[in-house]
PDB file of N, CA, C and O in Angstrom, chain B, residues numbered from 101:
ATOM      1  N   MET B 101      36.851  57.231 100.501  1.00  0.00           N
ATOM      2  CA  MET B 101      35.409  57.338 100.385  1.00  0.00           C
ATOM      3  C   MET B 101      34.769  56.713 101.625  1.00  0.00           C
ATOM      4  O   MET B 101      35.223  55.674 102.103  1.00  0.00           O
ATOM      5  N   SER B 102      33.734  57.336 102.136  1.00  0.00           N
ATOM      6  CA  SER B 102      33.133  56.908 103.396  1.00  0.00           C
ATOM      7  C   SER B 102      32.195  55.724 103.262  1.00  0.00           C
ATOM      8  O   SER B 102      31.818  55.117 104.265  1.00  0.00           O
ATOM      9  N   GLY B 103      31.808  55.384 102.028  1.00  0.00           N
ATOM     10  CA  GLY B 103      30.847  54.305 101.860  1.00  0.00           C
ATOM     11  C   GLY B 103      29.412  54.785 101.951  1.00  0.00           C
ATOM     12  O   GLY B 103      28.487  53.989 101.790  1.00  0.00           O
ATOM     13  N   LEU B 104      29.209  56.046 102.200  1.00  0.00           N
ATOM     14  CA  LEU B 104      27.873  56.620 102.278  1.00  0.00           C
ATOM     15  C   LEU B 104      27.524  57.233 100.931  1.00  0.00           C
ATOM     16  O   LEU B 104      28.221  58.125 100.446  1.00  0.00           O
ATOM     17  N   TYR B 105      26.456  56.758 100.338  1.00  0.00           N
ATOM     18  CA  TYR B 105      26.038  57.255  99.035  1.00  0.00           C
ATOM     19  C   TYR B 105      24.694  57.961  99.158  1.00  0.00           C
ATOM     20  O   TYR B 105      23.822  57.536  99.915  1.00  0.00           O
ATOM     21  N   VAL B 106      24.542  59.032  98.415  1.00  0.00           N
ATOM     22  CA  VAL B 106      23.252  59.710  98.346  1.00  0.00           C
ATOM     23  C   VAL B 106      22.827  59.746  96.882  1.00  0.00           C
ATOM     24  O   VAL B 106      23.661  59.832  95.981  1.00  0.00           O
ATOM     25  N   THR B 107      21.540  59.681  96.667  1.00  0.00           N
ATOM     26  CA  THR B 107      21.014  59.778  95.304  1.00  0.00           C
ATOM     27  C   THR B 107      21.057  61.240  94.869  1.00  0.00           C
ATOM     28  O   THR B 107      21.184  62.133  95.708  1.00  0.00           O
ATOM     29  N   PRO B 108      20.953  61.490  93.564  1.00  0.00           N
ATOM     30  CA  PRO B 108      20.889  62.887  93.110  1.00  0.00           C
ATOM     31  C   PRO B 108      19.718  63.647  93.741  1.00  0.00           C
ATOM     32  O   PRO B 108      19.835  64.832  94.051  1.00  0.00           O
ATOM     33  N   THR B 109      18.602  62.961  93.926  1.00  0.00           N
ATOM     34  CA  THR B 109      17.436  63.596  94.541  1.00  0.00           C
ATOM     35  C   THR B 109      17.725  63.985  95.987  1.00  0.00           C
ATOM     36  O   THR B 109      17.370  65.081  96.420  1.00  0.00           O
ATOM     37  N   GLU B 110      18.367  63.092  96.730  1.00  0.00           N
ATOM     38  CA  GLU B 110      18.732  63.399  98.120  1.00  0.00           C
ATOM     39  C   GLU B 110      19.727  64.553  98.188  1.00  0.00           C
ATOM     40  O   GLU B 110      19.637  65.407  99.069  1.00  0.00           O
ATOM     41  N   ALA B 111      20.669  64.573  97.260  1.00  0.00           N
ATOM     42  CA  ALA B 111      21.655  65.663  97.230  1.00  0.00           C
ATOM     43  C   ALA B 111      20.977  66.991  96.939  1.00  0.00           C
ATOM     44  O   ALA B 111      21.293  68.000  97.569  1.00  0.00           O
ATOM     45  N   LEU B 112      20.048  67.002  95.992  1.00  0.00           N
ATOM     46  CA  LEU B 112      19.310  68.228  95.676  1.00  0.00           C
ATOM     47  C   LEU B 112      18.528  68.711  96.885  1.00  0.00           C
ATOM     48  O   LEU B 112      18.531  69.904  97.189  1.00  0.00           O
ATOM     49  N   LEU B 113      17.865  67.806  97.573  1.00  0.00           N
ATOM     50  CA  LEU B 113      17.098  68.179  98.760  1.00  0.00           C
ATOM     51  C   LEU B 113      18.007  68.777  99.829  1.00  0.00           C
ATOM     52  O   LEU B 113      17.650  69.777 100.452  1.00  0.00           O
ATOM     53  N   GLN B 114      19.164  68.185 100.047  1.00  0.00           N
ATOM     54  CA  GLN B 114      20.098  68.713 101.046  1.00  0.00           C
ATOM     55  C   GLN B 114      20.514  70.141 100.716  1.00  0.00           C
ATOM     56  O   GLN B 114      20.524  71.008 101.590  1.00  0.00           O
ATOM     57  N   VAL B 115      20.857  70.381  99.458  1.00  0.00           N
ATOM     58  CA  VAL B 115      21.270  71.734  99.057  1.00  0.00           C
ATOM     59  C   VAL B 115      20.093  72.695  99.135  1.00  0.00           C
ATOM     60  O   VAL B 115      20.254  73.839  99.560  1.00  0.00           O
ATOM     61  N   ALA B 116      18.910  72.241  98.728  1.00  0.00           N
ATOM     62  CA  ALA B 116      17.720  73.094  98.787  1.00  0.00           C
ATOM     63  C   ALA B 116      17.406  73.507 100.222  1.00  0.00           C
ATOM     64  O   ALA B 116      16.958  74.628 100.463  1.00  0.00           O
ATOM     65  N   LYS B 117      17.640  72.609 101.171  1.00  0.00           N
ATOM     66  CA  LYS B 117      17.419  72.950 102.582  1.00  0.00           C
ATOM     67  C   LYS B 117      18.470  73.915 103.109  1.00  0.00           C
ATOM     68  O   LYS B 117      18.156  74.821 103.881  1.00  0.00           O
ATOM     69  N   GLN B 118      19.723  73.721 102.689  1.00  0.00           N
ATOM     70  CA  GLN B 118      20.826  74.545 103.186  1.00  0.00           C
ATOM     71  C   GLN B 118      20.895  75.917 102.511  1.00  0.00           C
ATOM     72  O   GLN B 118      21.249  76.909 103.147  1.00  0.00           O
ATOM     73  N   HIS B 119      20.557  75.967 101.230  1.00  0.00           N
ATOM     74  CA  HIS B 119      20.702  77.203 100.450  1.00  0.00           C
ATOM     75  C   HIS B 119      19.485  77.410  99.545  1.00  0.00           C
ATOM     76  O   HIS B 119      19.629  77.426  98.323  1.00  0.00           O
ATOM     77  N   PRO B 120      18.296  77.568 100.120  1.00  0.00           N
ATOM     78  CA  PRO B 120      17.083  77.614  99.302  1.00  0.00           C
ATOM     79  C   PRO B 120      17.043  78.755  98.278  1.00  0.00           C
ATOM     80  O   PRO B 120      16.433  78.604  97.220  1.00  0.00           O
ATOM     81  N   LEU B 121      17.664  79.863  98.567  1.00  0.00           N
ATOM     82  CA  LEU B 121      17.582  81.011  97.662  1.00  0.00           C
ATOM     83  C   LEU B 121      18.758  81.109  96.696  1.00  0.00           C
ATOM     84  O   LEU B 121      18.772  81.966  95.812  1.00  0.00           O
ATOM     85  N   LYS B 122      19.727  80.245  96.862  1.00  0.00           N
ATOM     86  CA  LYS B 122      20.889  80.256  95.978  1.00  0.00           C
ATOM     87  C   LYS B 122      20.472  79.789  94.581  1.00  0.00           C
ATOM     88  O   LYS B 122      19.584  78.948  94.439  1.00  0.00           O
ATOM     89  N   SER B 123      21.112  80.335  93.566  1.00  0.00           N
ATOM     90  CA  SER B 123      20.795  80.007  92.188  1.00  0.00           C
ATOM     91  C   SER B 123      21.198  78.565  91.867  1.00  0.00           C
ATOM     92  O   SER B 123      22.341  78.160  92.081  1.00  0.00           O
ATOM     93  N   ALA B 124      20.233  77.803  91.350  1.00  0.00           N
ATOM     94  CA  ALA B 124      20.484  76.408  90.992  1.00  0.00           C
ATOM     95  C   ALA B 124      20.590  76.235  89.479  1.00  0.00           C
ATOM     96  O   ALA B 124      21.418  75.463  88.997  1.00  0.00           O
ATOM     97  N   VAL B 125      19.757  76.950  88.737  1.00  0.00           N
ATOM     98  CA  VAL B 125      19.714  76.824  87.281  1.00  0.00           C
ATOM     99  C   VAL B 125      19.659  78.213  86.671  1.00  0.00           C
ATOM    100  O   VAL B 125      18.845  79.046  87.070  1.00  0.00           O
ATOM    101  N   ASN B 126      20.531  78.457  85.703  1.00  0.00           N
ATOM    102  CA  ASN B 126      20.519  79.709  84.959  1.00  0.00           C
ATOM    103  C   ASN B 126      20.471  79.380  83.478  1.00  0.00           C
ATOM    104  O   ASN B 126      21.276  78.591  82.983  1.00  0.00           O
ATOM    105  N   CYS B 127      19.528  79.983  82.773  1.00  0.00           N
ATOM    106  CA  CYS B 127      19.410  79.785  81.332  1.00  0.00           C
ATOM    107  C   CYS B 127      18.969  81.111  80.730  1.00  0.00           C
ATOM    108  O   CYS B 127      17.795  81.476  80.795  1.00  0.00           O
ATOM    109  N   GLY B 128      19.917  81.822  80.150  1.00  0.00           N
ATOM    110  CA  GLY B 128      19.594  83.157  79.641  1.00  0.00           C
ATOM    111  C   GLY B 128      19.189  84.045  80.790  1.00  0.00           C
ATOM    112  O   GLY B 128      19.924  84.198  81.765  1.00  0.00           O
ATOM    113  N   GLU B 129      18.012  84.632  80.670  1.00  0.00           N
ATOM    114  CA  GLU B 129      17.508  85.505  81.735  1.00  0.00           C
ATOM    115  C   GLU B 129      16.696  84.745  82.778  1.00  0.00           C
ATOM    116  O   GLU B 129      16.282  85.322  83.784  1.00  0.00           O
ATOM    117  N   ASN B 130      16.467  83.464  82.548  1.00  0.00           N
ATOM    118  CA  ASN B 130      15.701  82.651  83.492  1.00  0.00           C
ATOM    119  C   ASN B 130      16.618  82.103  84.567  1.00  0.00           C
ATOM    120  O   ASN B 130      17.732  81.657  84.292  1.00  0.00           O
ATOM    121  N   GLN B 131      16.129  82.145  85.799  1.00  0.00           N
ATOM    122  CA  GLN B 131      16.921  81.666  86.932  1.00  0.00           C
ATOM    123  C   GLN B 131      15.988  80.986  87.928  1.00  0.00           C
ATOM    124  O   GLN B 131      14.929  81.515  88.266  1.00  0.00           O
ATOM    125  N   TRP B 132      16.397  79.801  88.394  1.00  0.00           N
ATOM    126  CA  TRP B 132      15.630  79.064  89.398  1.00  0.00           C
ATOM    127  C   TRP B 132      16.488  78.894  90.636  1.00  0.00           C
ATOM    128  O   TRP B 132      17.662  78.536  90.545  1.00  0.00           O
ATOM    129  N   SER B 133      15.902  79.151  91.785  1.00  0.00           N
ATOM    130  CA  SER B 133      16.588  78.887  93.045  1.00  0.00           C
ATOM    131  C   SER B 133      16.494  77.394  93.344  1.00  0.00           C
ATOM    132  O   SER B 133      15.725  76.672  92.710  1.00  0.00           O
ATOM    133  N   TYR B 134      17.285  76.939  94.316  1.00  0.00           N
ATOM    134  CA  TYR B 134      17.191  75.538  94.720  1.00  0.00           C
ATOM    135  C   TYR B 134      15.803  75.221  95.278  1.00  0.00           C
ATOM    136  O   TYR B 134      15.287  74.125  95.061  1.00  0.00           O
ATOM    137  N   ALA B 135      15.199  76.161  95.989  1.00  0.00           N
ATOM    138  CA  ALA B 135      13.851  75.937  96.524  1.00  0.00           C
ATOM    139  C   ALA B 135      12.845  75.782  95.391  1.00  0.00           C
ATOM    140  O   ALA B 135      11.986  74.901  95.445  1.00  0.00           O
ATOM    141  N   ALA B 136      12.938  76.622  94.370  1.00  0.00           N
ATOM    142  CA  ALA B 136      12.015  76.534  93.231  1.00  0.00           C
ATOM    143  C   ALA B 136      12.236  75.242  92.454  1.00  0.00           C
ATOM    144  O   ALA B 136      11.278  74.598  92.028  1.00  0.00           O
ATOM    145  N   LEU B 137      13.489  74.866  92.272  1.00  0.00           N
ATOM    146  CA  LEU B 137      13.798  73.624  91.567  1.00  0.00           C
ATOM    147  C   LEU B 137      13.258  72.428  92.337  1.00  0.00           C
ATOM    148  O   LEU B 137      12.663  71.527  91.745  1.00  0.00           O
ATOM    149  N   TRP B 138      13.460  72.413  93.653  1.00  0.00           N
ATOM    150  CA  TRP B 138      12.953  71.304  94.468  1.00  0.00           C
ATOM    151  C   TRP B 138      11.425  71.243  94.409  1.00  0.00           C
ATOM    152  O   TRP B 138      10.855  70.157  94.314  1.00  0.00           O
ATOM    153  N   ALA B 139      10.765  72.391  94.464  1.00  0.00           N
ATOM    154  CA  ALA B 139       9.303  72.415  94.389  1.00  0.00           C
ATOM    155  C   ALA B 139       8.819  71.821  93.067  1.00  0.00           C
ATOM    156  O   ALA B 139       7.837  71.078  93.047  1.00  0.00           O
ATOM    157  N   ARG B 140       9.489  72.136  91.978  1.00  0.00           N
ATOM    158  CA  ARG B 140       9.104  71.602  90.673  1.00  0.00           C
ATOM    159  C   ARG B 140       9.356  70.095  90.595  1.00  0.00           C
ATOM    160  O   ARG B 140       8.542  69.358  90.039  1.00  0.00           O
ATOM    161  N   VAL B 141      10.470  69.639  91.143  1.00  0.00           N
ATOM    162  CA  VAL B 141      10.759  68.201  91.178  1.00  0.00           C
ATOM    163  C   VAL B 141       9.650  67.472  91.938  1.00  0.00           C
ATOM    164  O   VAL B 141       9.189  66.418  91.499  1.00  0.00           O
ATOM    165  N   ARG B 142       9.224  68.019  93.060  1.00  0.00           N
ATOM    166  CA  ARG B 142       8.154  67.396  93.845  1.00  0.00           C
ATOM    167  C   ARG B 142       6.843  67.384  93.067  1.00  0.00           C
ATOM    168  O   ARG B 142       6.118  66.390  93.110  1.00  0.00           O
ATOM    169  N   GLN B 143       6.521  68.474  92.352  1.00  0.00           N
ATOM    170  CA  GLN B 143       5.294  68.509  91.548  1.00  0.00           C
ATOM    171  C   GLN B 143       5.298  67.401  90.498  1.00  0.00           C
ATOM    172  O   GLN B 143       4.304  66.699  90.317  1.00  0.00           O
ATOM    173  N   ILE B 144       6.423  67.255  89.813  1.00  0.00           N
ATOM    174  CA  ILE B 144       6.532  66.225  88.781  1.00  0.00           C
ATOM    175  C   ILE B 144       6.420  64.837  89.400  1.00  0.00           C
ATOM    176  O   ILE B 144       5.706  63.983  88.875  1.00  0.00           O
ATOM    177  N   ALA B 145       7.113  64.602  90.507  1.00  0.00           N
ATOM    178  CA  ALA B 145       7.060  63.296  91.174  1.00  0.00           C
ATOM    179  C   ALA B 145       5.644  62.971  91.636  1.00  0.00           C
ATOM    180  O   ALA B 145       5.179  61.844  91.472  1.00  0.00           O
ATOM    181  N   ASP B 146       4.963  63.951  92.209  1.00  0.00           N
ATOM    182  CA  ASP B 146       3.593  63.728  92.670  1.00  0.00           C
ATOM    183  C   ASP B 146       2.666  63.404  91.499  1.00  0.00           C
ATOM    184  O   ASP B 146       1.795  62.541  91.612  1.00  0.00           O
ATOM    185  N   ARG B 147       2.855  64.092  90.386  1.00  0.00           N
ATOM    186  CA  ARG B 147       2.027  63.839  89.202  1.00  0.00           C
ATOM    187  C   ARG B 147       2.278  62.436  88.658  1.00  0.00           C
ATOM    188  O   ARG B 147       1.337  61.744  88.268  1.00  0.00           O
ATOM    189  N   ILE B 148       3.530  62.016  88.628  1.00  0.00           N
ATOM    190  CA  ILE B 148       3.857  60.664  88.170  1.00  0.00           C
ATOM    191  C   ILE B 148       3.186  59.628  89.072  1.00  0.00           C
ATOM    192  O   ILE B 148       2.628  58.646  88.583  1.00  0.00           O
ATOM    193  N   LEU B 149       3.238  59.847  90.383  1.00  0.00           N
ATOM    194  CA  LEU B 149       2.589  58.913  91.309  1.00  0.00           C
ATOM    195  C   LEU B 149       1.085  58.862  91.072  1.00  0.00           C
ATOM    196  O   LEU B 149       0.487  57.786  91.104  1.00  0.00           O
ATOM    197  N   ASP B 150       0.468  60.028  90.833  1.00  0.00           N
ATOM    198  CA  ASP B 150      -0.970  60.068  90.550  1.00  0.00           C
ATOM    199  C   ASP B 150      -1.305  59.265  89.298  1.00  0.00           C
ATOM    200  O   ASP B 150      -2.282  58.517  89.277  1.00  0.00           O
ATOM    201  N   LEU B 151      -0.496  59.423  88.258  1.00  0.00           N
ATOM    202  CA  LEU B 151      -0.732  58.695  87.017  1.00  0.00           C
ATOM    203  C   LEU B 151      -0.554  57.194  87.208  1.00  0.00           C
ATOM    204  O   LEU B 151      -1.333  56.400  86.681  1.00  0.00           O
ATOM    205  N   CYS B 152       0.464  56.809  87.957  1.00  0.00           N
ATOM    206  CA  CYS B 152       0.692  55.381  88.236  1.00  0.00           C
ATOM    207  C   CYS B 152      -0.456  54.791  89.035  1.00  0.00           C
ATOM    208  O   CYS B 152      -0.926  53.691  88.747  1.00  0.00           O
ATOM    209  N   ASP B 153      -0.905  55.531  90.044  1.00  0.00           N
ATOM    210  CA  ASP B 153      -2.012  55.056  90.877  1.00  0.00           C
ATOM    211  C   ASP B 153      -3.286  54.868  90.067  1.00  0.00           C
ATOM    212  O   ASP B 153      -4.120  54.028  90.405  1.00  0.00           O
ATOM    213  N   ALA B 154      -3.443  55.646  88.999  1.00  0.00           N
ATOM    214  CA  ALA B 154      -4.611  55.539  88.149  1.00  0.00           C
ATOM    215  C   ALA B 154      -4.453  54.454  87.085  1.00  0.00           C
ATOM    216  O   ALA B 154      -5.341  54.263  86.255  1.00  0.00           O
ATOM    217  N   GLY B 155      -3.322  53.743  87.108  1.00  0.00           N
ATOM    218  CA  GLY B 155      -3.102  52.643  86.175  1.00  0.00           C
ATOM    219  C   GLY B 155      -2.554  53.056  84.825  1.00  0.00           C
ATOM    220  O   GLY B 155      -2.600  52.275  83.875  1.00  0.00           O
ATOM    221  N   ASN B 156      -2.040  54.265  84.724  1.00  0.00           N
ATOM    222  CA  ASN B 156      -1.493  54.748  83.463  1.00  0.00           C
ATOM    223  C   ASN B 156      -0.029  54.356  83.310  1.00  0.00           C
ATOM    224  O   ASN B 156       0.704  54.233  84.291  1.00  0.00           O
ATOM    225  N   SER B 157       0.381  54.162  82.064  1.00  0.00           N
ATOM    226  CA  SER B 157       1.789  53.941  81.760  1.00  0.00           C
ATOM    227  C   SER B 157       2.509  55.287  81.778  1.00  0.00           C
ATOM    228  O   SER B 157       1.934  56.313  81.415  1.00  0.00           O
ATOM    229  N   ILE B 158       3.748  55.274  82.197  1.00  0.00           N
ATOM    230  CA  ILE B 158       4.516  56.498  82.311  1.00  0.00           C
ATOM    231  C   ILE B 158       5.706  56.431  81.366  1.00  0.00           C
ATOM    232  O   ILE B 158       6.390  55.411  81.278  1.00  0.00           O
ATOM    233  N   GLY B 159       5.942  57.520  80.667  1.00  0.00           N
ATOM    234  CA  GLY B 159       7.127  57.657  79.818  1.00  0.00           C
ATOM    235  C   GLY B 159       7.725  59.026  80.057  1.00  0.00           C
ATOM    236  O   GLY B 159       7.022  59.966  80.428  1.00  0.00           O
ATOM    237  N   LEU B 160       8.994  59.131  79.849  1.00  0.00           N
ATOM    238  CA  LEU B 160       9.676  60.406  80.067  1.00  0.00           C
ATOM    239  C   LEU B 160      10.521  60.704  78.846  1.00  0.00           C
ATOM    240  O   LEU B 160      11.341  59.887  78.427  1.00  0.00           O
ATOM    241  N   HIS B 161      10.317  61.874  78.285  1.00  0.00           N
ATOM    242  CA  HIS B 161      11.123  62.314  77.139  1.00  0.00           C
ATOM    243  C   HIS B 161      11.968  63.484  77.566  1.00  0.00           C
ATOM    244  O   HIS B 161      11.453  64.499  78.034  1.00  0.00           O
ATOM    245  N   MET B 162      13.251  63.343  77.407  1.00  0.00           N
ATOM    246  CA  MET B 162      14.171  64.442  77.717  1.00  0.00           C
ATOM    247  C   MET B 162      14.889  64.777  76.420  1.00  0.00           C
ATOM    248  O   MET B 162      15.713  64.003  75.933  1.00  0.00           O
ATOM    249  N   GLY B 163      14.571  65.926  75.875  1.00  0.00           N
ATOM    250  CA  GLY B 163      15.156  66.211  74.573  1.00  0.00           C
ATOM    251  C   GLY B 163      15.727  67.532  74.398  1.00  0.00           C
ATOM    252  O   GLY B 163      16.240  67.845  73.323  1.00  0.00           O
TER     253      GLY B 163
END
């Protein structure tokens, strides 16, 4: 192991840059490219930052 670690977010960004149109998520007939997935991750992150800046508490439910 090289000792170099990347976060899942950094890994996603790297793949999104290298293969933006490649399929990242498939669920039935729905399909998201890496570029679309990265765009959605950024939207969610930006919204969380906006809520934090406004003094709101943040919770995340994954179910």
